[in-house]
C-alpha positions as CSV (number, residue, x, y, z in Angstrom):
1,M,-14.7,22.9,3.9
2,I,-14.4,22.0,7.6
3,T,-18.1,21.5,7.8
4,D,-18.2,19.3,4.8
5,A,-15.4,17.1,6.2
6,I,-17.1,16.8,9.5
7,V,-20.3,15.7,7.8
8,K,-18.4,13.2,5.7
9,I,-16.7,11.7,8.7
10,T,-19.9,11.7,10.8
11,N,-21.8,9.9,8.0
12,E,-19.1,7.3,7.6
13,V,-19.0,6.7,11.4
14,N,-22.8,6.3,11.4
15,S,-22.7,3.8,8.5
16,I,-19.8,1.7,10.0
17,K,-21.4,1.6,13.5
18,S,-18.4,0.5,15.5
19,D,-16.5,1.8,18.5
20,H,-13.2,2.1,16.6
21,A,-14.8,4.1,13.8
22,Q,-16.4,6.3,16.5
23,K,-13.1,7.0,18.2
24,I,-11.1,7.6,15.1
25,G,-13.9,9.8,13.7
26,E,-14.1,11.9,16.9
27,Y,-10.3,12.3,16.9
28,L,-10.3,13.6,13.3
29,I,-13.2,15.9,13.9
30,D,-11.8,17.3,17.2
31,H,-8.5,18.2,15.4
32,M,-9.9,19.4,12.1
33,T,-8.2,22.2,10.2
34,E,-8.9,23.6,6.8
35,E,-5.9,21.8,5.4
36,A,-6.9,18.5,7.0
37,A,-10.5,18.9,5.8
38,A,-9.4,19.3,2.2
39,L,-7.4,16.0,2.4
40,I,-10.2,14.2,4.2
41,M,-12.6,15.3,1.5
42,K,-10.6,13.5,-1.3
43,E,-12.9,10.9,-2.9
44,S,-10.1,8.3,-2.7
45,K,-10.1,8.5,1.1
46,S,-12.7,7.1,3.5
47,L,-13.0,6.2,7.1
48,E,-13.5,2.5,6.1
49,G,-10.2,2.7,4.1
50,C,-8.5,4.3,7.1
51,I,-9.6,1.6,9.4
52,A,-8.6,-1.1,7.0
53,S,-5.1,0.5,6.8
54,I,-4.9,0.6,10.6
55,V,-6.0,-3.0,10.9
56,K,-3.4,-4.1,8.4
57,K,-0.6,-2.3,10.3
58,A,-1.8,-3.7,13.6
59,R,-1.9,-7.3,12.2
60,S,1.6,-6.9,11.0
61,R,2.7,-6.5,14.6
62,A,0.6,-9.3,16.0
63,I,2.1,-12.2,17.8
64,K,-0.2,-15.2,18.1
65,N,-3.1,-13.1,16.8
66,C,-2.6,-10.4,19.5
67,A,-1.1,-6.9,19.3
68,V,-1.1,-4.0,21.7
69,I,-1.0,-0.6,19.9
70,E,-1.0,2.7,21.8
71,D,-3.9,5.1,20.9
72,S,-1.4,7.8,19.8
73,E,0.1,5.4,17.3
74,V,-3.3,4.4,15.9
75,Y,-4.2,8.1,15.5
76,A,-0.8,8.7,13.8
77,W,-1.7,5.9,11.4
78,A,-5.1,7.6,10.7
79,R,-3.3,10.9,10.0
80,E,-0.8,9.0,7.8
81,Y,-3.7,7.4,5.8
82,Y,-5.3,10.8,5.1
83,D,-1.8,12.4,4.4
84,I,-2.3,14.9,7.2
85,E,0.6,13.8,9.3
86,N,2.4,17.2,9.2
87,M,-0.5,19.4,8.3
88,I,-2.4,19.5,11.6
89,G,-0.1,21.3,13.9
90,Q,-0.4,21.7,17.6
91,P,-3.6,19.8,18.6
92,F,-2.0,16.5,17.7
93,A,0.4,15.5,20.5
94,K,3.5,13.5,19.6
95,S,4.0,10.4,21.8
96,D,7.3,9.9,23.6
97,P,9.3,7.4,21.7
98,A,10.3,5.7,24.9
99,G,6.6,5.3,25.8
100,K,6.9,7.4,29.0
101,M,4.6,10.1,30.2
102,N,5.7,13.3,31.7
103,V,3.4,14.0,34.6
104,D,3.9,16.5,37.3
105,L,2.4,15.4,40.6
106,A,1.2,18.9,41.2
107,D,-1.0,18.6,38.1
108,L,-2.9,15.7,39.8
109,L,-3.6,17.6,43.1
């Protein structure tokens, strides 16, 4: 099932031909599980529909036609669209609600 879901996402990315489709598709593929693959394979779900859902959510936050949305939130919206929010597990990192990053200086040396 994972292979089928990867092929579906890849074909959709190739037909849409946009950077945002590429990034969301890569994210979904990189974090694929059997459970997520089954949900992605639903006929009612598509990458085009996912992007439309994301755009709608982003537009609702726009002020003067501009919105800044963190990557982690866009990916969360993609998971929400496919109904895989709680099915993926560890590979999907949760963002800090305060928008802060925990970085140890030693990690950068």
